[in-house]
C-alpha positions in Angstrom: 0.0 0.0 0.0 1.3 3.4 -1.0 1.3 5.5 2.2 0.7 8.8 0.4 -2.2 7.4 -1.7 -3.8 6.0 1.5 -3.4 9.2 3.4 -5.0 11.1 0.5 -7.8 8.6 0.5 -8.4 9.2 4.2 -8.5 13.0 3.6 -11.0 12.4 0.7 -13.2 10.4 3.1 -13.1 13.4 5.5 -14.2 15.7 2.8 -17.1 13.3 1.8 -18.3 13.5 5.4 -18.2 17.3 5.3 -15.8 17.3 8.2 -12.9 19.7 8.8 -9.4 18.5 9.4 -9.6 20.1 12.9 -12.7 18.1 13.7 -11.2 14.8 12.5 -8.0 15.0 14.5 -9.2 16.7 17.6 -8.1 14.7 20.7 -6.4 12.1 18.5 -3.2 13.7 16.9 -2.0 17.2 16.3 -3.1 19.0 13.2 0.6 19.3 12.2 1.0 15.5 12.4 -2.1 15.1 10.2 -0.7 17.5 7.6 2.6 15.6 7.5 0.6 12.4 7.2 -1.4 13.5 4.1 1.8 14.8 2.5 3.3 11.3 2.9 6.0 12.5 5.3 5.0 10.3 8.2 2.5 7.5 9.1 -0.1 6.9 11.7 -0.4 3.8 14.0 -3.4 1.4 14.1 -4.8 3.1 17.3 -5.0 6.5 15.5 -6.5 4.8 12.4 -9.2 3.1 14.5 -10.1 6.5 16.2 -10.3 8.1 12.7 -12.7 5.4 11.6 -14.9 5.8 14.6 -15.1 9.6 13.9 -15.8 8.9 10.2 -18.4 6.2 11.1 -16.7 3.5 9.1 -15.5 0.0 9.7 -12.0 -1.1 8.8 -13.4 -3.5 6.3 -15.3 -0.7 4.6 -12.2 1.5 4.7 -9.8 -1.0 3.0 -12.5 -2.3 0.6 -13.3 1.2 -0.5 -9.6 2.2 -0.8 -8.6 -0.8 -2.9 -11.8 -0.7 -5.0 -11.3 3.0 -5.8 -7.6 2.6 -6.7 -7.1 -0.9 -8.0 -8.9 -2.6 -10.8 -7.2 -5.9 -10.1 -8.4 -5.8 -6.5 -12.0 -5.3 -7.8 -11.6 -8.4 -9.9 -10.3 -10.5 -7.0 -13.3 -9.3 -4.9 -15.6 -10.5 -7.7 -13.9 -13.9 -7.9 -14.3 -14.3 -4.1 -18.0 -13.5 -4.3 -18.5 -16.0 -7.2 -16.7 -18.7 -5.2 -18.9 -17.9 -2.2 -22.1 -18.5 -4.1 -20.6 -21.6 -5.9 -20.5 -19.9 -9.3 -17.3 -21.7 -10.0 -17.3 -21.5 -13.8 -17.2 -17.7 -13.8 -14.9 -17.6 -10.8 -12.3 -19.8 -12.6 -12.6 -17.8 -15.9 -12.0 -14.6 -14.0 -9.1 -16.1 -12.0 -7.5 -17.5 -15.2 -7.5 -14.0 -16.7 -5.1 -12.7 -14.1 -1.4 -12.8 -14.8 0.7 -13.2 -11.7 3.2 -10.7 -13.1 0.4 -8.1 -12.7 0.3 -8.5 -8.9 2.2 -5.4 -8.0 1.4 -5.1 -4.3 1.3 -7.4 -1.2 -2.4 -7.0 -0.7 -3.2 -8.3 -4.2 -0.7 -11.1 -3.9 -2.2 -12.4 -0.7 -5.7 -12.0 -2.1 -4.7 -13.9 -5.3 -3.2 -16.8 -3.2 -6.3 -16.8 -1.0 -8.8 -17.2 -3.9 -6.5 -19.7 -5.5 -6.7 -21.9 -2.3 -10.5 -21.5 -2.3 -10.8 -22.6 -5.9 -8.3 -25.5 -5.3 -10.6 -26.9 -2.6 -13.7 -26.5 -4.7 -12.0 -28.2 -7.7 -10.7 -31.0 -5.5 -7.1 -30.1 -6.1 -6.5 -29.6 -2.4 -8.3 -30.9 0.7 -9.7 -28.3 3.1 -7.0 -29.3 5.7 -4.2 -28.8 3.1 -5.6 -25.4 2.1 -6.0 -24.4 5.7 -2.3 -25.3 6.5 -1.2 -23.0 3.6 -3.6 -20.3 4.6 -2.2 -20.2 8.1 1.2 -19.4 6.7 -0.3 -16.8 4.2 -1.9 -14.7 6.9 0.8 -15.3 9.6 -1.5 -17.0 12.1 -1.5 -16.7 15.1 0.4 -13.4 14.9 -2.5 -11.9 12.9 -4.5 -12.0 16.1 -2.3 -9.3 17.6 -3.5 -6.8 15.0 -6.1 -4.1 15.9 -7.2 -3.7 12.3 -7.7 -6.6 9.8 -7.8 -6.4 6.1 -10.6 -8.0 4.1 -8.4 -10.9 3.2 -7.3 -11.5 6.8 -10.8 -11.3 8.1 -12.2 -13.6 5.4 -9.3 -16.1 5.8 -9.9 -16.3 9.6 -13.5 -17.1 8.9 -12.5 -19.8 6.5 -10.1 -21.3 9.1 -12.6 -21.6 11.9 -13.5 -25.3 11.4 -9.8 -26.2 11.0 -8.6 -24.4 14.1 -11.4 -25.6 16.3 -10.8 -29.2 15.3 -7.2 -28.6 16.4 -8.6 -27.4 19.7 -7.3 -24.0 19.0 -10.1 -21.8 20.5 -8.3 -18.4 20.5 -10.2 -17.3 17.5 -13.5 -17.3 19.4 -12.4 -14.7 21.9 -10.7 -12.7 19.2 -13.8 -12.6 17.0 -16.0 -11.7 19.9 -13.7 -8.8 20.9 -13.9 -7.4 17.3 -17.7 -7.7 17.3 -18.1 -6.1 20.7 -15.8 -3.2 19.6 -18.0 -2.7 16.5 -21.1 -2.7 18.5 -19.7 -0.4 21.2 -18.3 2.0 18.7 -21.4 2.1 16.6 -19.5 1.1 13.5 -21.4 1.2 10.2 -22.3 -2.2 8.8 -21.1 -3.7 5.5 -21.7 -6.8 3.5 -19.3 -8.8 5.7 -21.0 -7.9 9.0 -23.7 -10.6 9.1 -21.4 -13.5 8.1 -18.8 -12.4 10.6 -21.2 -12.2 13.5 -22.7 -15.5 12.6 -19.3 -17.2 12.5 -18.4 -15.5 15.8 -21.6 -17.0 17.3 -20.6 -20.4 15.9 -17.1 -20.1 17.6 -18.8 -19.0 20.9 -21.0 -22.1 20.7 -18.0 -24.4 20.3 -16.6 -23.1 23.6 -20.0 -23.4 25.3 -20.7 -19.6 25.4 -24.2 -20.2 24.2 -25.7 -17.2 25.9 -23.2 -14.8 24.3 -23.9 -16.6 21.0 -27.7 -16.2 21.3 -27.5 -12.5 22.3 -25.2 -11.8 19.4 -27.5 -13.5 16.9 -30.6 -11.9 18.3 -28.9 -8.5 17.9 -28.0 -9.3 14.3 -31.5 -10.5 13.6 -32.9 -7.2 14.9 -30.4 -5.1 13.0 -30.4 -6.5 9.6 -33.0 -7.2 6.9 -33.0 -10.1 4.5 -31.1 -9.1 1.3 -31.0 -10.8 -2.1 -28.3 -13.1 -0.7 -30.2 -15.3 1.8 -27.2 -17.4 2.9 -26.2 -15.2 5.8 -29.7 -15.1 7.3 -30.1 -18.9 6.7 -26.9 -19.4 8.7 -28.1 -17.0 11.4 -31.3 -18.9 12.1 -29.4 -22.2 12.1 -26.9 -21.2 14.7 -29.6 -19.4 16.7 -31.6 -22.6 16.8 -28.4 -24.5 18.0 -27.9 -22.0 20.8 -31.6 -22.1 21.8 -31.6 -25.9 21.9 -28.6 -25.8 24.2 -30.0 -23.1 26.5 -33.7 -23.7 26.8 -35.8 -26.8 27.6 -38.6 -25.8 25.3 -39.4 -25.6 21.5 -38.4 -22.1 20.7 -35.5 -23.4 18.6 -38.1 -24.8 16.2 -39.4 -21.3 15.4 -35.8 -20.4 14.3 -35.7 -23.5 12.1 -39.1 -22.7 10.6 -37.7 -19.2 9.6 -34.6 -20.9 8.3 -36.7 -23.2 6.1 -38.8 -20.3 4.9 -35.7 -18.6 3.6 -34.4 -21.9 2.1 -37.7 -22.3 0.2 -37.2 -18.8 -1.3 -33.8 -19.8 -2.7 -33.6 -21.4 -6.1 -30.4 -23.3 -5.3 -31.4 -26.9 -5.0 -28.0 -28.2 -3.8 -27.8 -25.6 -1.0 -31.3 -26.5 0.1 -30.6 -30.2 0.2 -27.3 -29.6 2.0 -29.0 -27.6 4.8 -31.8 -30.2 5.1 -29.2 -32.9 5.8 -27.4 -30.7 8.3 -30.7 -30.0 10.2 -31.6 -33.6 10.3 -28.2 -34.6 11.6 -28.3 -31.9 14.3 -31.9 -31.9 15.4 -33.3 -35.2 13.9 -36.1 -33.1 12.3 -37.5 -33.0 8.8 -39.2 -29.9 7.3 -42.6 -31.6 7.6 -42.0 -32.1 11.3 -41.8 -28.3 11.7 -44.8 -27.7 9.5 -46.9 -30.0 11.7 -45.6 -28.5 14.9 -48.1 -26.3 16.7 
């Protein structure tokens, strides 16, 4: 990342918020330090950046995503590949990925992103197992040192989400507390939401459930349910109701978990993706020993 370009981008965000430089830096750094920062003469540390983001009402994911999208066409393409992999549109994902020349990867962010989506595609195409890809991904993002960072890039955050199953099977539960701390900071600071917010809070709840923090998991999922509406992509909300049902089943000796499963099936039936629907039905039966008709008959 070019420090000067990044500093200029921060200053453009300030302008877009109709905020003076004095208002942005007050109580954080001196105005002189800020002027030197936007001229590329010095840098700011992660604590200062986090305070700037709070004042600009942005999350770190929004910041880095907007910066790279605005300044880097290759980053935009990598984002598109990641989204296509996420919804199993593998033919388009592979075509886009194949169009990228490795020699065009001119910064570390894009190099890491390229390797990340390459690992995702390798698993989807059975060229690597999930465990093999996870082992390489741990090296790529420098785990567990990445947990010491105050601000994560989109790639680091997405990679950690991908690694949850691998790490928990290794009985490495540090990620649960790390994710929960990030979510609590977002909630306490009133950070704006973006398209990674729901999936990240769902996976955080999953981690909390693994370490038997079911009450925290349920509170987090209830908060997410109250905050977000269903979008065109139903997968995050489907996952939300699934893990909410898991937490409710663990916590309460009644049938409220069935209500969450009914809502989950309602969303599944809206989706046109047959393979996703069948996969979730198998997961629900394995976890709850329930079929969809059992829930329809439930009064």
